[in-house]
N, C-alpha and C positions, 0 to 999 in steps of 0.2 A: 083172207087166210094165206093166200100166196105171198102177199107182201110181208106178212109176219114171218113166214118161213125164210124168206130171203134175208130179212133183218136178223133173224136168229143165226143164220149161217155166217153172216158177216161178223157178228159179235163173237161167235165161236172161233172163227179164223183169227180174229184179232187177239183173242185170249191165248190161242196156241202160239202165235208168233211172239207175243210178249213173254211167254213162259220159256222161251228158248234161251239156253246158255251157250256160251262159246268158249271152247278150250283152245288155248294157243300154246303150242309146244316150242321148245328151244330151236327147232329147225324150221320155225315159221309156219308150221302146219296148223290150220284152223279146223276144229271139229265142232259141228253143230250137235249139241248134246243136251241131255237133261241130267243134271248132277243129282246123284242119289245120296252120296256120302263122301265126306272129306276128312281125312286124318292127316297127321304130320308126315306120314311116309307115302300115302297113296290116295287116289280118288277113285270112286266107283260111279259109273255113268252108263246111260243108254244112249244110243244114237237117236237123234231127234226125229228122224224120218222112219224109225223102227222102234217105237217105244215098247212094243210087245216082244221085241227080240232079246238077245242075250245082254247080260250086264258085263261091261268092260272094266278092267282095272288098269290104271296108269300110275306109275311112280311119280311122286312130286319132283324128283330130280330131273325129270324130263320136261317139266312145265315151265313156261315163261309167265303165263298169267291165265286167270279165269275171269271171263266177263259174264256176270250173272244177268238174268232177265230184268232185274230191277236197277240196272246201270251200276251195280256194285262191282268193283274190280279188285281182284287179289293178285298181287305181284309176288313172284317166287324168286328166291336167291339174290335179291337186290343187295342185302348186306354184304354178301360174299363178293359181288362185283365191285362194290364201293371199296372194299378192303383191298382188292387187287389194284384198283386205280390209285388208291393212296400209297400203296407199296411202290407202284411204278413211278409215281411222282417223287417219292423220296429218293429213288435211285437217280432221277434226272437232276436232282439238286445236290449232286456230289460237291462237297466243300473242298476248297483248295487248302492243302496242308503244307505245300512247299512251293518254292519258286526256283526255276532253272532258266537261265538265259545265255544266249551266245552274243558276244559283243565285238564290234569293230571300232577302233579308235584312230583318229588322225589328229596331229597337232604340230606345233613348232616349238623348238627349244631356243631360248633367247639368253645369250650371255653378254655381259657388259664389255667384253673384249671384241664385240662386233661379230661374233660367231653365231650364226643362225643355222639351225638344223631342222629338217623336216622328218617326221617319224610316223610310223604306223604300227599299231598293235592289235592283237587279237586275244580274246580272253573269254572266260566263263564266269557267270554269277550264280551263286547258290545261297538260298535262304530257306529257313523253316519257320512257320508261323507258330508263335506261342500264344497268340490271341487273334481276334478278328481284325485287329488294327496294328499289329506289330509282328515283324519277322526279323530274324537275325541269322547271319551266316558269314560267308567269306567270298572273296573273288581273287582271281589271279589273271595276269596278262603277260604276254610275251611279244616283243616286237623289235624293230630296228629303226635307226635314224641315219640320215646322210647329212653331214655338215656342209656348210657353204664355204669353208676355207679352201685354200689352194689344194690341199691334199685330198679334200672331199672324203675324209675317213668315215667309215661305217662303224656305228656303235650299236651295241645290243643291250637290251633291257629286259629284266625279268622282275616282276613285283607281285606281291600278294597283300591283301588287306581285309579289313573288317567291313561287312556289308549289312545295312539295316534298311527295312522298308517300314514306312509310316502311312497309315490311312486304311480305309476299307479295302480289303484284299480283292473284292469282286468289282471294284470300280477303278480308280486311277491313283494308286498309292505313290507317295514320294519315295525316292531312293537316295540314300546317303552312304558314302563309302569313305574310308580313310586307310591309308597305308602308312603306318608309323615306322618307316625305315625298314620294312620287311621286303627284301629284294636287293638286287645289285645291278649295276651297269658296267659294261666293259667295252673296250675298243681301243682307243688311243691310251697313252700313258696317263692322260688327265682323267680318263673315265674309269680306270680299273678300280673295282671294289667300292664304287660309290653306292650309297644307300639312299633311295628316294623317299620323300615324304609327299604324299598325294592326298588331295581331297576331291570327292566326287559328289555332285548334287544333280538329281534328275527326277524324272517322273515316268511312270508306266502309263501308256495311253490305251485305254479300252482293251487291255489284255492282249493287244496285237503287236505292239512295239514299245520301245522306250528310248529316251534320249537323256544324256547326262552331260554336264559341263564339268571339266576337270582342271585342276591346277596342281602341278607337281613342281617340286624344287629339290635341288641337291645342295644342302647347306655347306658341304665341304668343297664345292666347286665354285669358289668365289661367290658370285651372285648369278644364279641360273634359274630361270622360270620356264615352265613348259605348259602353256595353256593348250587344251585339246577338247575335242567333242567326241562323244561316243554314241553309237546307234546300236541298240540291242533288240533281240527278238525272243520272247518267251518260248520255251520248248515244251512246256507242260501246260498248255492251254486247257482251261476247264470252262464248262458252261456256267453262265450266271444263274443265280437262284431264280 
């Protein structure tokens, strides 16, 4: 008889433990309870260690989850959390709509009359994307050169041109620029009022810098070529998608 009572007590204890529910609130508080009623806005329960005590009411807005005695779990407010994550993700994927860069250029001017000049220029590049793989805009540059002749005259140069970008804007697009005679150079009598024609070809590297190779000529100055190289840095860096 004594063994039967002990066995009955063990079975009863196992039943009570298995009938226990756990309420988890948003502030990570765990409540051992017996769930009585669940609605869309609130739950009613009794504390598990005081089943004869009062009935408590808790708003579902304060719930994180309910773990039932039969291993059934109900999660609350997950759709809202996912919506917030999706919204945050869309903000971090801000798309590039424009391109702005600061450029430094150095080169040499070569004339057939044995005059060679060294020059340096500084400028800005601007472009606006019309699609994911094409942008169009303009650039301008201002600089000076020092000739190698006896007088070592200083010449000045101001030019502007058309700028285009080709390729995926979030990767390493190519850069192409052309100055169709927009600008002028001045200094000695030979240089006054000359209009440059320039071509630029380069590439943006990982949205951190870009390089271009340029060739300029002044058609009205006998035969003059000015090869140069430019280094630029984007000023409107955006995160990749």
